[in-house]
C-alpha positions as CSV (number, residue, x, y, z in Angstrom):
1,M,97.2,6.0,-131.7
2,L,100.9,5.4,-132.1
3,S,102.3,2.0,-131.3
4,I,103.9,2.8,-128.0
5,L,100.6,4.2,-126.8
6,R,98.4,1.4,-128.1
7,A,100.0,-0.9,-125.6
8,S,98.5,-1.7,-122.2
9,D,99.8,0.1,-119.1
10,T,101.7,-3.1,-118.3
11,S,103.5,-3.2,-121.6
12,I,104.3,0.5,-121.4
13,R,105.9,-0.1,-118.0
14,R,107.9,-3.0,-119.5
15,R,109.2,-0.7,-122.3
16,S,110.2,2.2,-120.1
17,A,113.7,3.1,-119.1
18,W,113.6,1.4,-115.7
19,P,113.0,-2.2,-116.5
20,S,116.1,-2.4,-118.7
21,V,118.0,-1.4,-115.6
22,A,116.3,-4.0,-113.4
23,A,117.5,-6.7,-115.8
24,M,121.1,-5.9,-115.2
25,N,123.5,-8.3,-113.4
26,P,123.5,-7.7,-109.6
27,P,126.9,-5.9,-109.2
28,R,126.1,-3.4,-112.0
29,R,122.6,-2.9,-110.7
30,R,123.8,-2.2,-107.1
31,A,126.3,0.3,-108.5
32,L,123.6,2.0,-110.6
33,V,121.1,2.1,-107.7
34,G,123.7,3.8,-105.6
35,A,124.3,6.3,-108.4
36,L,120.6,7.0,-108.7
37,A,120.3,7.5,-105.0
38,G,123.1,10.0,-105.0
39,G,121.7,11.8,-108.1
40,V,118.1,12.1,-106.8
41,L,119.4,13.3,-103.4
42,A,121.5,15.9,-105.1
43,L,118.6,17.0,-107.3
44,S,115.9,17.2,-104.7
45,G,117.2,16.7,-101.2
46,V,114.7,13.9,-100.8
47,V,115.1,11.4,-97.9
48,A,115.6,7.9,-99.2
49,Q,112.4,6.0,-100.0
50,P,111.9,2.5,-101.4
51,W,113.6,2.8,-104.8
52,R,110.5,1.7,-106.7
53,A,108.7,4.8,-105.4
54,W,111.2,7.0,-107.1
55,F,110.2,6.1,-110.7
56,N,107.3,7.1,-112.8
57,R,105.1,4.1,-113.7
58,C,104.4,5.5,-117.2
59,Q,100.8,4.5,-117.4
60,A,98.7,5.5,-120.4
61,L,95.0,6.3,-120.3
62,L,93.9,8.2,-117.2
63,P,91.0,6.4,-115.4
64,E,87.7,8.0,-116.4
65,A,86.7,8.7,-112.8
66,V,89.8,10.8,-112.4
67,A,89.7,12.4,-115.9
68,A,86.1,13.5,-115.3
69,G,86.6,14.2,-111.6
70,E,86.4,17.4,-109.6
71,W,90.0,18.3,-109.6
72,V,90.7,18.0,-113.3
73,R,87.4,19.6,-114.2
74,S,87.7,22.6,-111.9
75,A,91.4,23.1,-113.1
76,W,90.1,23.9,-116.5
77,D,87.4,26.3,-115.3
78,G,88.2,29.7,-116.7
79,V,91.0,28.5,-119.0
80,D,90.4,28.3,-122.7
81,P,92.2,25.2,-124.0
82,A,92.6,26.8,-127.4
83,Q,94.8,29.4,-125.8
84,F,96.8,26.9,-123.6
85,L,100.4,26.6,-124.6
86,D,102.8,25.0,-122.2
87,G,105.8,27.4,-122.8
88,H,108.6,25.3,-121.3
89,V,109.0,21.8,-122.7
90,H,112.3,20.2,-123.4
91,L,112.7,18.1,-126.5
92,V,115.3,15.4,-125.6
93,G,116.6,12.1,-126.8
94,T,119.8,10.3,-127.7
95,G,120.0,11.0,-131.5
96,D,119.1,7.4,-132.4
97,S,116.7,8.6,-135.1
98,D,119.3,10.7,-137.0
99,S,117.7,13.7,-135.3
100,G,121.1,15.3,-134.6
101,V,120.5,15.3,-130.8
102,E,123.7,14.9,-128.8
103,V,124.2,13.9,-125.2
104,N,127.5,14.4,-123.3
105,P,129.2,11.0,-122.8
106,Q,129.4,11.8,-119.1
107,M,125.7,11.3,-118.9
108,D,126.1,7.7,-120.0
109,S,129.0,6.8,-117.7
110,L,128.9,5.5,-114.1
111,L,132.1,7.3,-113.6
112,H,129.9,10.4,-113.4
113,P,127.1,9.2,-111.2
114,L,125.1,12.4,-110.9
115,Q,124.9,13.0,-114.7
116,Y,124.2,9.2,-115.2
117,A,121.4,9.4,-112.6
118,Q,120.0,12.6,-114.2
119,R,119.9,10.9,-117.6
120,L,118.0,7.8,-116.4
121,F,115.5,9.9,-114.5
122,Y,114.9,12.1,-117.5
123,L,114.4,9.0,-119.7
124,N,112.0,7.4,-117.2
125,A,110.1,10.7,-116.8
126,G,109.7,10.8,-120.5
127,C,108.6,7.1,-120.6
128,V,110.9,6.3,-123.5
129,H,111.0,3.0,-125.3
130,D,114.3,1.2,-124.4
131,A,114.6,-0.8,-127.7
132,P,117.6,0.4,-129.9
133,G,116.6,3.1,-132.3
134,R,113.4,4.1,-130.4
135,V,114.4,6.7,-127.8
136,D,113.9,9.8,-129.9
137,E,110.7,8.6,-131.5
138,S,109.1,7.3,-128.3
139,Y,109.8,10.5,-126.4
140,V,107.8,12.4,-129.1
141,D,105.1,9.7,-129.1
142,R,104.7,10.1,-125.4
143,L,104.4,13.9,-125.7
144,Q,101.6,13.4,-128.2
145,N,99.8,11.1,-125.8
146,L,100.1,13.6,-123.0
147,V,98.8,16.5,-125.1
148,E,95.8,14.4,-126.0
149,G,95.2,13.9,-122.3
150,L,94.7,17.7,-121.9
151,R,91.9,19.4,-123.7
152,P,91.4,19.8,-127.5
153,G,93.4,22.8,-128.7
154,A,96.1,22.6,-126.1
155,K,99.7,22.7,-127.4
156,L,103.3,22.5,-126.2
157,L,106.3,24.8,-127.0
158,L,109.2,22.4,-127.7
159,F,112.7,23.7,-127.0
160,A,115.8,23.3,-129.2
161,F,119.0,23.6,-127.2
162,D,122.3,25.0,-128.6
163,R,125.8,24.0,-127.6
164,F,128.2,25.8,-125.3
165,H,130.3,28.3,-127.4
166,D,133.5,30.0,-126.5
167,L,134.1,33.8,-126.7
168,D,135.0,33.5,-130.3
169,G,131.7,31.8,-131.1
170,R,133.2,28.3,-131.6
171,A,131.0,25.4,-130.4
172,D,132.6,23.1,-127.7
173,P,130.7,19.8,-127.5
174,Q,132.9,18.7,-124.5
175,R,131.4,21.5,-122.4
176,S,127.9,21.0,-123.7
177,S,125.5,18.9,-121.6
178,F,123.3,18.1,-124.6
179,Y,122.3,19.5,-128.0
180,T,118.9,19.6,-129.7
181,P,119.2,21.1,-133.2
182,N,116.7,23.7,-134.4
183,A,116.1,21.6,-137.4
184,Y,114.9,18.7,-135.3
185,A,112.6,20.8,-133.1
186,Q,111.2,22.5,-136.3
187,A,110.6,19.1,-138.0
188,V,108.8,17.6,-135.0
189,A,106.5,20.6,-134.7
190,A,105.9,20.5,-138.5
191,R,104.9,16.9,-138.4
192,H,102.5,17.4,-135.5
193,P,101.2,21.0,-135.8
194,Q,98.0,20.1,-133.8
195,Y,100.2,19.4,-130.8
196,F,103.4,21.4,-131.0
197,Q,105.0,24.7,-131.7
198,W,108.8,25.2,-131.3
199,A,111.4,27.5,-129.9
200,A,114.8,27.9,-131.5
201,S,118.1,28.0,-129.5
202,I,120.9,30.1,-131.0
203,H,124.0,31.1,-129.2
204,P,124.5,34.9,-129.8
205,Y,128.3,34.6,-130.1
206,R,128.0,32.6,-133.2
207,G,129.1,34.4,-136.4
208,D,125.9,33.2,-138.1
209,S,123.6,33.9,-135.2
210,V,121.5,36.6,-137.0
211,E,121.2,34.5,-140.1
212,A,120.3,31.5,-138.0
213,L,117.6,33.5,-136.4
214,A,116.1,34.6,-139.7
215,I,116.0,30.9,-140.8
216,A,114.3,30.0,-137.5
217,V,111.7,32.7,-137.9
218,E,111.0,31.5,-141.5
219,G,110.6,28.0,-140.1
220,G,108.0,29.1,-137.6
221,A,110.0,29.5,-134.4
222,R,107.9,31.2,-131.6
223,A,110.8,32.1,-129.3
224,V,114.5,31.7,-128.6
225,K,115.6,29.6,-125.6
226,W,118.9,30.3,-123.7
227,L,120.4,28.7,-120.6
228,P,123.3,31.1,-120.1
229,P,125.3,29.2,-117.4
230,A,125.3,26.0,-119.4
231,M,125.8,27.6,-122.8
232,G,128.4,30.2,-121.8
233,I,126.3,33.3,-122.6
234,D,126.8,36.5,-120.8
235,P,123.5,38.3,-121.4
236,S,125.1,41.6,-120.5
237,S,127.9,41.3,-123.1
238,K,128.1,43.6,-126.1
239,R,128.7,40.4,-128.1
240,C,124.9,39.9,-127.9
241,D,123.9,43.3,-129.3
242,R,123.6,42.2,-133.0
243,F,121.4,39.3,-131.9
244,Y,119.3,41.4,-129.6
245,A,118.6,43.9,-132.4
246,A,117.5,41.0,-134.7
247,L,115.3,39.5,-132.0
248,A,113.6,42.8,-131.5
249,K,113.1,43.3,-135.3
250,H,111.5,39.8,-135.6
251,G,109.4,40.2,-132.5
252,L,110.5,36.9,-130.9
253,P,110.7,36.7,-127.1
254,L,113.8,35.4,-125.4
255,I,113.2,32.7,-122.8
256,S,116.3,32.8,-120.6
257,H,117.0,30.7,-117.6
258,A,118.0,32.8,-114.6
259,G,119.2,31.7,-111.2
260,E,121.2,28.7,-110.2
261,E,121.4,25.9,-112.7
262,K,121.1,22.2,-111.6
263,A,120.2,20.2,-114.6
264,A,122.8,21.1,-117.2
265,P,126.1,22.0,-115.5
266,G,128.4,21.6,-118.5
267,G,129.2,25.3,-119.2
268,D,130.0,26.0,-115.5
269,Q,129.3,29.7,-115.7
270,P,127.0,30.3,-112.7
271,A,127.5,34.1,-112.8
272,F,125.6,34.2,-116.1
273,G,122.4,33.2,-114.3
274,N,122.1,36.6,-112.7
275,P,118.7,38.1,-113.8
276,L,120.1,41.6,-113.7
277,L,122.2,40.8,-116.7
278,L,119.1,40.5,-118.9
279,R,118.6,44.3,-118.8
280,R,120.7,44.6,-121.9
281,A,118.3,42.5,-123.9
282,M,115.3,44.6,-122.8
283,D,117.2,47.8,-123.4
284,H,117.3,46.6,-127.1
285,G,113.5,46.2,-127.0
286,V,113.5,42.4,-126.6
287,R,110.7,40.8,-124.6
288,V,112.4,38.6,-122.0
289,V,110.8,35.6,-120.3
290,V,112.8,34.8,-117.1
291,A,112.5,31.1,-116.7
292,H,111.5,29.8,-113.3
293,C,111.2,33.4,-112.0
294,A,114.9,33.2,-111.1
295,S,113.7,31.2,-108.1
296,L,116.9,29.4,-107.1
297,G,120.4,30.5,-105.9
298,S,122.1,33.8,-105.4
299,A,124.0,36.3,-107.6
300,V,126.1,39.4,-107.1
301,D,124.0,42.6,-106.9
302,V,125.8,44.2,-109.8
303,D,123.7,47.4,-109.4
304,R,125.9,48.0,-106.4
305,G,129.2,47.1,-108.1
306,A,131.0,44.0,-109.2
307,N,132.2,43.3,-105.6
308,A,128.8,43.7,-103.9
309,A,127.4,41.0,-101.7
310,P,125.3,38.4,-103.4
311,L,121.5,38.5,-103.0
312,P,118.9,35.8,-103.7
313,C,118.2,35.7,-107.5
314,F,114.5,36.0,-106.8
315,E,115.1,39.3,-105.0
316,L,117.0,40.6,-108.0
317,F,114.2,39.4,-110.3
318,A,111.6,41.2,-108.1
319,R,113.6,44.4,-108.4
320,L,113.4,44.1,-112.2
321,M,109.7,43.5,-112.1
322,G,109.3,46.8,-110.2
323,E,111.1,48.9,-112.8
324,V,108.5,50.8,-114.8
325,R,110.6,50.9,-118.0
326,Y,110.4,47.1,-118.3
327,E,106.6,46.6,-117.6
328,K,106.0,45.6,-121.3
329,L,109.2,43.8,-121.8
330,L,109.8,41.7,-118.7
331,F,107.9,38.5,-118.2
332,A,108.5,35.2,-116.4
333,D,107.4,31.6,-116.5
334,I,106.3,29.5,-113.5
335,S,108.1,26.3,-114.5
336,A,109.9,24.4,-111.8
337,L,108.4,26.4,-109.0
338,T,106.8,23.3,-107.4
339,L,110.1,21.4,-107.2
340,R,111.2,20.5,-103.7
341,N,114.4,22.6,-104.0
342,R,112.4,25.8,-104.4
343,S,111.5,28.0,-101.6
344,E,108.0,28.0,-100.1
345,E,108.3,31.7,-99.6
346,V,109.1,32.3,-103.3
347,L,106.0,30.3,-104.4
348,R,103.8,32.1,-101.9
349,T,105.0,35.5,-103.1
350,L,104.3,34.6,-106.7
351,L,100.8,33.4,-105.8
352,E,100.0,36.5,-103.7
353,R,101.5,39.1,-106.0
354,S,98.4,39.2,-108.2
355,E,99.7,42.4,-109.9
356,W,102.4,40.3,-111.5
357,H,100.0,37.7,-112.9
358,A,99.5,39.4,-116.2
359,R,103.3,39.0,-116.8
360,L,103.5,35.3,-115.7
361,L,103.4,32.5,-118.2
362,N,102.7,28.8,-117.7
363,G,105.4,26.2,-118.3
364,S,105.9,22.7,-117.0
365,D,109.7,22.2,-117.5
366,Y,108.8,18.7,-118.8
367,P,110.1,16.1,-118.3
368,L,110.8,17.2,-114.7
369,P,107.1,16.8,-113.5
370,G,107.5,13.1,-114.3
371,I,110.4,12.7,-111.9
372,V,108.5,11.5,-108.8
373,P,110.7,12.6,-105.9
374,L,111.0,16.2,-107.2
375,I,107.4,17.2,-106.5
376,L,105.3,16.0,-103.6
377,P,101.7,17.2,-103.4
378,A,101.4,16.0,-99.8
379,E,104.0,18.6,-98.8
380,F,101.8,21.4,-100.3
381,A,98.8,20.0,-98.5
382,A,100.7,20.0,-95.2
383,R,101.6,23.6,-95.7
384,G,97.9,24.5,-96.3
385,M,98.6,25.4,-99.9
386,L,96.6,22.5,-101.5
387,P,93.5,20.7,-100.4
388,Q,94.3,17.4,-98.7
389,S,91.5,15.8,-100.7
390,A,93.4,16.5,-104.0
391,V,96.6,14.7,-103.1
392,A,95.5,11.1,-103.9
393,E,94.1,12.0,-107.4
394,L,97.2,14.1,-108.2
395,E,99.4,11.1,-107.5
396,V,97.3,9.1,-109.9
397,I,97.4,11.8,-112.5
398,R,101.2,12.1,-112.3
399,H,101.8,8.5,-113.3
400,H,99.5,8.8,-116.3
401,N,100.1,12.3,-117.5
402,P,102.8,14.5,-115.9
403,L,101.7,17.5,-118.0
404,L,98.2,17.3,-116.7
405,F,99.6,16.7,-113.2
406,D,101.7,19.9,-113.4
407,F,98.7,21.9,-114.6
408,V,96.1,20.6,-112.1
409,L,98.6,21.0,-109.2
410,K,99.3,24.7,-110.1
411,R,95.6,25.5,-110.6
412,H,94.8,24.3,-107.1
413,L,97.7,25.9,-105.3
414,S,96.9,28.9,-103.1
415,S,98.4,31.1,-100.4
416,H,96.1,32.9,-98.1
417,G,93.3,32.3,-100.5
418,Q,95.1,33.6,-103.6
419,G,95.8,31.2,-106.5
420,F,97.4,31.7,-109.9
421,A,95.2,33.7,-112.3
422,S,93.6,31.7,-115.1
423,T,95.2,34.0,-117.7
424,I,98.7,32.7,-116.8
425,F,97.6,29.5,-118.5
426,E,96.4,31.2,-121.7
427,T,99.8,32.0,-123.3
428,R,99.2,31.3,-127.0
429,A,98.9,35.0,-128.0
430,F,102.1,36.0,-126.2
431,F,104.1,33.7,-128.5
432,A,102.6,35.1,-131.7
433,N,105.3,37.0,-133.5
434,K,105.0,40.7,-133.0
435,P,107.6,42.5,-135.1
436,A,108.7,45.9,-133.9
437,G,106.7,48.7,-135.5
């Protein structure tokens, strides 16, 4: 096992992002804790708790009694681990390994407390090593450890993330929250093929977008990832047409965020999160995966005109799911649905609409499941959506393996007796390239 994971739980906690903060001088520490409080409140709306409860303890080997216990064992019932592919995993870092990863300087400045808080929570959730030159490597090390804590054959789909680009296709790092190059995601997956596959991220306004897609396909990319509000992509623009045609030719699905964006605000184009704008891609024959089922925020109902009243993005997504012409083209992932800023009604709808389950795909949105205040199993138990007896073990699992925590939690959620179908968690075949015939 890799060096960071050979360590005892105690040493892993000592190496994580939080202890380096604890060692700060008192004035700076007080300023930072205030920033963290503001950030976590903005992210999740959580009522203040003792600050230590906010952070993942980054423990390693899951206790055998829990690993072999009822809740983990029954979560895997009916799910083939060889077909398990977590289809929504962010590959992040600081670029300290010459990976080419870039992070907006605002995320490293207390002058921007929300972005600063987000960065520290992401690093803690990813249990990174705080020694200089070890952030990128230890994030990947931790991911390998987490996959090994699933079942043999399980894999993760790692996301690259392109920069914001203007209308002329020029990259603008100042408006980019972060950047993870395709080459880095490809290299990580190539080094560890037993654990990872990868998704490219290519801005369609780039002059070389079609050529970049061909290179990504040759390098084994399984999908393309977009976050339109942050990247400055209007999915309904004719600027995307060349790229859509190439995507359809290569058979790669497009995983596109829809709904309000909280985690990467740099591009500041909220209207581009409207799920109805993705029709243009599907009209070109592209399989589209709507990330998070468009479960947050509102958007203009453009079907009724540019000046129509906004409707919940989830309602617009549901309209698309009901359109027969998109039955074989429109899909969605269930990442982030358990976050505290998501609607209980939306989650219940997705659990109960079993006719949609063949078009839903599992994704964790890692590292978010490792951010403790964002997901509280006890709240689901209080709503009658999770057995109360599962709560304590889920909390233990979270601090050892957030990926397993996300999976076990989703497998045991239910609404009026209906849970997510096991097929939602067998997504490997969907991401096999299927060139248009």
